[in-house]
N, C-alpha and C positions, 0 to 999 in steps of 0.2 A: 708893253707887249700887246700887239693887235691880233685878234683871232676871231674865228667864227664862233657861233653859239655853242659849238661842241667843245670848245676850250674852256668854257665857263663851268668847270668842274672843280670840286673842292681841293683835289690834289694839285691841279695846275695853279689854283689861286694860292695855296700854301707855298708852292715852289717859287712863285713870283714874289710874294711877300717876304720870304726867307732871303731873297737876293735883292731886296729894296727896289723891285720892279712893280709897276702898276699894270694890271691886266685889264685891257679894254676889249670887251666882246659885245656882240649884239645882244638884245635882251628879248626875253619872251614876254608875251602879254600884248594886250591891245594897244594900238596906236592912238593918239600920239603919246610917246613917253615924255614924262616931265621930270625925270630925275636930273642930278647935277651933271651927269656925263653925256646927256643927249646931244649937245652941240659938238662936243669933241668926236663922239662916234659918227655923227652926220659928216663931218669934215673928212675923217679918215675913210669912211665908206666911199665917199665921192672920189677921193684920191685912189683908192684901191681899185674901184670899178673902172676908172679911166685907165689905169695902168694894165689891168687885166684884159679889158676889152681891146686896147691897142695892141697888146702882145698877141692875143688870140687872132685878130685880123691879120697881123704881120706874119704869123706862123702859117695860117691857112693860105695866105697868098703865096708865101714861098714854095709850099709843097702842094699847091693846087688842090686843096681839099675843102672847097666851099660846099661842094655836094658830096657825092659818094666817094669813098676812098677806093683806090684801085685794087682792093683785095676782096676776097670772099671768105667768110668764116671768122669766128671770133679770135682764134689763135693767130691767124695770118694778119688780121687787122691789128691785134696787140703788137705783133712784131713790126708791122709797118709804122705804128705810132711811136713805139720805142726807138725804132731805128731813125725816125725822122727827128726826134728830140736829141738823140745821140749825135747825129750829123750836125744838127744846129749848134749844139754845144761845142763840138770840135771846131766848127767854123768860127764861132765866137772866140774860142781860145787862140786859133791861128791869127785871126784879124787883130786881136789884142797884142799878141806877140810881135806882129808886123807893124804896129803903131797905126792901123787903119781904123776908121769909124766902124762901130759895131753893127749898125743896121743899115748904113747907106750902101746900096749896091749889093746887098746880100743875095738877092734872088739871082741875078746874073752871075755872081760869083759861084753859087751852088750849081747852076745850070752848066757852067763851064767845066766843072769838076766832073 
C-alpha cells in the first residue's frame, strides 16, 4: 500500500499487516534517508508524481483553469470543481462503454457536448 506520511499511523499499519500488505509511506526526518525502503519509496514517489502532474495538466487544460476559475466565492468554486470532476468521470464512463480511448480527444468531446 502506497500512501502519504499521514497514512503512517499505527491503526493503518496494523490493518495492513493484518491483511499481509506492506505499507509504504514517506518518512519524517532529515534527508537523505538511509533505511531499507528508501529506494522503493523514491521509485514510487517518482511514478506517482508523474501520474498526478500529468492528470492535473490534462484536467486543467480540458476545463481551461490554468488561471482563475470562472466563479466567485468559495461555495461557487467548490460547485464548479465538483461539477468538473463529475462531468469528467461521466465522459470517461461514456468513452469506455463506447470503446473509445479515454484521454485522446477528450477536450473537443466535452466542448461539443
